[in-house]
N, C-alpha and C positions, 0 to 999 in steps of 0.2 A: 382806091377810095379809103380803105382802112388807114393807109399811111396819111392821107389828107386829113383824116380825123384825129391824127395823133396816135393811132393804134397800129402797132407792128403786127402784121399777120403771123409772124413767127412767134411773137409773145402770146398772141391769142391761142395759137395752136399749142404752145407749151402749157398754157393755163389749162386748156381742155385736156391735154395729155395728163397733167397732174390730177385733174378730176377723175380721169379714167383710172389712174393708179389708185386713187382713194377708193373708187368703186371696187376695184379688185381687192384692196386691203380689207374693206368692209365685208365683201363677199367671203373672204378667207375667215374673218372673225365669225360671220354667220355660219359658215360651214363648220368651224370648230365648235361653235355653240350648239349646232345641230348634233354633232358627234357626241358632245358632252351630255346633251339631253337624252340621246339614244342610250348612252351608257349609264344614265341615271345619276349623273354628277350634279348638274344644276347648281354649280358652285357660285359663291359670291363673286369670285374672280371672273367667272364667265359672264355674270350679269354686268359687272363693271365694264367688261370688254364690249358687250353689246351696246351699252349706254354710250360709251365713248365713240363707238362707231356711228351712232345717231348724230352726235354733236359734230363729228368730222364731216359726215355727209351733208348735214345742214349747211355747214360752211361752204361746201362744194357747190350746193345748189344756189347759195347766195352769190357765189362767184359767177356762176353761169348767168344768173339773172342780171347782175350788174354789168357784166361785159357784153351782154347781148343787146344793150340799148342802142349801140351805134354800129351794129355789125352788118346792116343791109341798106346802105345809103346809095348804092349805085349798081348799074347793070353788071359791071365787072365783078362785084362781090356776089351778085346773083349767079353769074356764070360759074364762079368758083364753088358756090354752094351747090349748084346743079351737078358739077363734076363730083363733088363729095357724095351727093345723094344718089347719083346715077339715075336721074329721072329722064324720061323721054324728051329729047330736045325739040321735037316737033310741036310740043304743047306749051312752050315757055312764053310765047308772046302774050302780053297783057296780063301777066300773073302778079305783077308787083302789088297792085291794090289788094287782091285776095290774100297775098302773103302778109301784108301789113296787118290785116285784121287777125289772121291766125297767130302772128307773132304776139299781138296783144294778149290773146288767150293763153298762149304758152307762157308768157311772162307772168300773167296772173296766176296760172297754175303753179309756176315755179315759186312765186311768192307764197302761195297757199301751202305748198308742200314744205317749203323752207320753214315757214312759221310753225307748221304742224310738227316738223322734226325738232325744232328748237323747243317747242312745248313738250314734245315727247321726252327729250332728254331731261328737262327739269322735272316733269311730272313723274318720270320713272324713279328719280331719286326720292320724291315725296312718297310714292307708292312703296318703295323699298323701306323707307323709314316707317311707314304705317304698318308694313308687314313685320318689321322688327319690333315695333311697339306691341302689336298683337301677339307676337311670339313671346315677348317678355311678359305680357299680361297672362298668357296661357301658362307660362312657367310659374307665375305667381299663383295661379289657381292650383296647379299641381303641388306647389310648396304648401299652400294653405290646406289642401286636402291631406297631405302627409302630416302636417302639424295637427290637424283634427284627428286623424287616425292615431297618432301618437298619444294625444290627449285622451282619447277614448280607451286606448290600451292602458294608460296610466290609471284612469278611473276604474278600470276593471281589475286593477292590481298588477298589471304587467309593466312594471317599471322598477328600476333599481331603488328609487326612493321608497316606493311602497313595499318592496321586498325587504328592505332594511328595516322599515317600520314594523312590518309583521314579524320579522326575525326578533326585533326588540321585544315585542309582545310575547312571543314564544319563550324567549329567554327569561323574561320577567315572570311569566307563569310558572316556569320550571323553578325559578328561585323561590317563589311563593310556596310551591309544593315542598321544596326542600326545607324551607323555614318552618312550615307547619309540621313536617315530620320531625325536625329537630326539637320543636316545642313539645310534641307528644313524647319523644324520648326523654326530654328533660323532666317532664311531669312524672314519668315512670321512675326515673332516677331519684327524684325527690321523695317519692313514696317509699322507694327502697331504702333511701338514706334515713328516713324517719324510722322505719322498722329496724334498721341496723342500729341506729342510735338507741332505741329502746332496749334492744338486745344487749348492747354494750353496757348500758346502765345496770341492767339486771345482773350481768356477769360481774360487774364491779361490786355490786352489793353482795353477791355470793362470795366473791373473792375476799371482800372485807370480813365477812362472817367467818370464812375459812381461816383467814389470818389470825383472827382472835382465838379461834379454837386451837390453832397450831401454837400460839403463844402459851395458852394454858397447858397444853401437853408438854411443851418445852420446860415450863416451870416445874411441873410435876416430875418430870424426868430428872431435872437438876436436884430436886429434893431427895429423890430416891438414891441418886448417886452420892449425895452428901451423907445420907443415912448409912449406906453400905461402907463408905469410907470410915465413918465413925465406929462402926462395929468391928472393923479390923484392928487387932491389938498391935500397937506400934512395936516394931522390932522382932516380932515373932515370925513373920513370913514376908520376905522382901517382895516377891512377885505379887502377892495379894495387896500389899500396900500400893505398889505401882499401878496395878489394874484399877483399883478404887479411885486413885487420883486421876487416871486417864478418863474414866467414865464421868467424873465430875467436870473435867475440862470440856469434854464433848457436850455434855448437857448444857453447860454455860454457853458454848458457841451456838448450839441449836436454839437456845432461848434468845440469844442476841439476834440471830437471823430471823426468827419468827417475829420478834418485836419490830425489826426493820421492815419486814414485809407487811406487817399489819399497819405500820405507819404509812408506807407508800400506798397501800390499797385504800386506806382510809382517806388519804389526800386525793387520790384519783376519784374516789367516789364523791368526795366533797366537791371537787371541780366539776364533775359530770352533772351532779345535782344542781350546781350553780348555773351551768349553761342550760340545762334542760335539753329535751330532745330537739327543739327548734334551734338551739344554739350549738348543737354539735357540729364538729368540723365537716362531716359528711353531708349533713343537711344543709349547712351554709353553702357548701360547694355546689350542691344540687340546685339550691335556690338561685345562685348566681348563674348557673348554666341555663336555667329556665328563663331567667330575665334576659340573658343574651339571645336565646332562641326567639323570645317574643320581640325583642328589638330587630332581629333579623327578619322576622315575619313582617313587621311593619314596614321595614325598608323595602322588602320585596313587593309588598302591596303598593307602595309608593312608586316603585319602578314600573310595576304593571300599569298603574294609572297613567303615569307619564307616557309609557309606550302606547297605551290605548289612545291617549290624547294626540300623540304623534300620528297614529294611523288616521284618526278623524281629521287632523289637519291636512295630511297628504291627500285624503279623499276630497276634502273641501277645495284644496288647491287644484286638484285634478278636475273637479267639477267646474271651477272658475276657468281653467285652461280650456275645457271643452266649450264653455260658453264663449270665451274670447276667440278660440279657433273657429267656432261656428260663425261668429260675427265677421271674423277676418275672411273666412271663405266666402261668405255672402258678399262682402265688399269686393273681394277679388273677382267673383263671378260677375257681379254687376259691372265692374271695370272691364272685364274681359268682353262682356256683351257690348259695352260701348266701343271698345277697341275693334271688335270684330265687325260691329256695325259701320264704324268709320272705314275699316278696311274694305268691307263689302261695297260701300258707296264708291270708294276709290277704284275697286276692281271693275264695278259696273261702268263707272265713268271711263276707266282705262280701256275696257273692251270697246266701248263706243268710240273713244278717242283713237284707238288703234285702227278701227275700221275706217274712221274718217281720214286718218293718215294714208291708209292704203288707197282709199277712194281718191284722195287728192293726187297721189302719185300716179294712179291709173289715168285720172283726167289729164295730168300733165303728159303722160306717155301717149294717150290717145290723140291729144292735140298736136303731136308731132307727126311728121311723115313716117310711114312704116319703114322706110329705108334709113331713117335717121339713126346713127349709132347711139345717140343719147337715149332714144326710145328703146333700143335693144338692151342697153345697159340697165335702164330703169326696169325693164321686164325681168332681167336676171336678178336684180336687186330685190324686187317684189317677190319673185319665186323663192329666193332664199328666206325672206321674211316669213312667207306663208309656211314653208317647210319647218322653219324653226319654231314658229308659233304652234303648228300642229304637234310637233314633238313635245313641246312643253305642255300644251293643253292636255296631252295624254297622260301626263304625270302629275302636274300640280298647276292649277289655273292661276294661283297667285304668283308662283315662280314665273309662269309664262307672262303674266302682266308686267312683272319687273323686267324680265329679260328682253321683252320686245318694246319696252318703253311706253306701254299703254297708259294713257291719261292725257292726251294732247288737248282735248276740249274740256277743260275743267268747268264744272257746273256747280252752282250752289246746292242744288238738289238733284243729283244724278238719278236718271229715270231707269227703271227696269224695262226690259223688252216686253211689249204687250202683244207678242205673237207675230207671226210672219204675214207678209202681204204679197208673196210671190204670185198668188193667183188673184190679187186684187182684194178690195174690201174697204170699209170705212176707216178713217183715221180721225183722231181727236187731238186738240191742242195739248202740248206739253207731254205727250206720251211717246215712247220710243218704239218703233216698229222695225222688224227685219224685212228688208226687201231684197230682190234678186236681180237688180239691174246690171250687176257686173259679172254675172255668171259666165258670160261668154269669154271673160278674161281670166277665168279660173278662180275668182274670188267667191267664197261661199255666200256671203250676204253683205248688205250694207245696213246701217242704222239710220232711220229716218225719224226726225222729231219735228212734226208740223207746228206752225204757229196758229193756224186756223183749222177748223174742221173741214173735211173733204173726203175724197175717195180715191184710192189707187186702182187704176185699171191696167190690164195687160196691153202690150204694144199693139196687138192685133185688134183691140177694141178701141184704141185711141182715135179721136177724130182726125188727127193728122200726124205726120212724122217729122222728125227734126231735119232741117236742111243739111245737105252734104256739100261741103266745099272741097272742090278739087284744086290742087295747087300745082299746075304744071311748071316745070323748071327746064330751061333750055341750056344745053351744054354746047359751047362753041369751041372749035379747034380740037386739037389732040393733046390734051394735057399729059404731062409725064406722071409717073407714079408718086414722086415727091409732092407735086402740086395737089394731086388727088388726096393724098394722105393729110396734107396740111388743111385743105378745105373740108375734108371729112370731119375734122374737129371743129372748124370755125363756121361751117355752113349753118348749123342749127341756130346760132345767134342771129345770123342775117335774116333767116326766115322768121324768127321770133319778132324782130323789130318790124319787118314788113307786115306781119299779122297784127302787131300792136297798132301800127298806123292805120291799117284797114279798119280795125275795131273802133278806133277813135273817129274815123270818118263816118261810121254808121251811127254814131251817137247824135 
């Protein structure tokens, strides 16, 4: 019948074998991700590997859904499916109608799971971007905090700029002190110079008076020598004549020297008197020195004023930086709050979406026969997801959200969980509740968001129970191992279509 429909059973079996290989590949990625999570890696490469696995598995489920639409059109195909599923052949009669409805449910569940997986892969990237944005925002807060701390240290004087400015003040203050000391020394020198100038003038006056006296003595000596020479009779005593002449010559030389000295002293005295004490060379030099010291003091005072202004400027700039850094930190914190809020919304939505994905996969698995290999592989796939999520949840819920692709059911306003309802209780529209309907399959909880108010009750308290549909399949003949292996892969599609037809008949 598959051939009559244009479907080669070998191709169908090959496609399902490819799906099985993709299952195994994803399980390997999940296992590796689990090991990475156990080791605390949680790397971006691991997250990308998990997200890629979602996309590939979504494509696989789409292939199962599309090729299952024409897989159960005749008894021969049912026989092959029964062989693959190894169901009691005595209960196969009249099962086609029941299987048609079940196939519709399986296909619906496949479509639901496929859509959820596709949404998961897309939403995982969005959540990863939100986490990156939140991390960048948090880094911005840290940077702003560091900038504020630096600004506060600068304002307190703990900066190179402030230290340089304070060093400038210290150097200027030392220069002022040195200049003042030089001024005081110059003032003392001026006083000493004036005293010395007065002494020098007095000494000159005394020297001038002494020179005049010496000149008078030299004149008198010369006269005495001339007198003695006159008293010696010429030609009577050669030595007496020579000695008298020598005394006259010496007296004349002494007079000449005394007159020269008197003239020099008189000139010096005249010059000193003309200059006066304030005009003396020593006093003039001392006055120049004191002027220079005063100029140096003024320059040092100016340097000190400039250095003080620089300190004030540095402090003002530091205060401005503190205000700017404070404003920047406030802005960064507000931005971080927004980014964290966005991330929190995505995480809450992701958790609900991930639970919805697992629920959809469970519903798909439960809708299949327990012996169906697809159901068994789905169970292994879900087990890997739960283990990986548990490992990531234990280390970083945001990493877990990214790694598992949580965010399938994107909502405009993701709801937080308003408590569990495993024991029953009232529910209200628009709120999310944790229920425990899937505990028997190993799932911790489901997220339930009602549209209308109501109450959740335990199964034992419910007025009725859900119907159970048994789908007996008859196996005829003695198929060989190759046939069983082929229809083990193709039988699921045949039952899916039978259940789909049955479901349509019930509408």
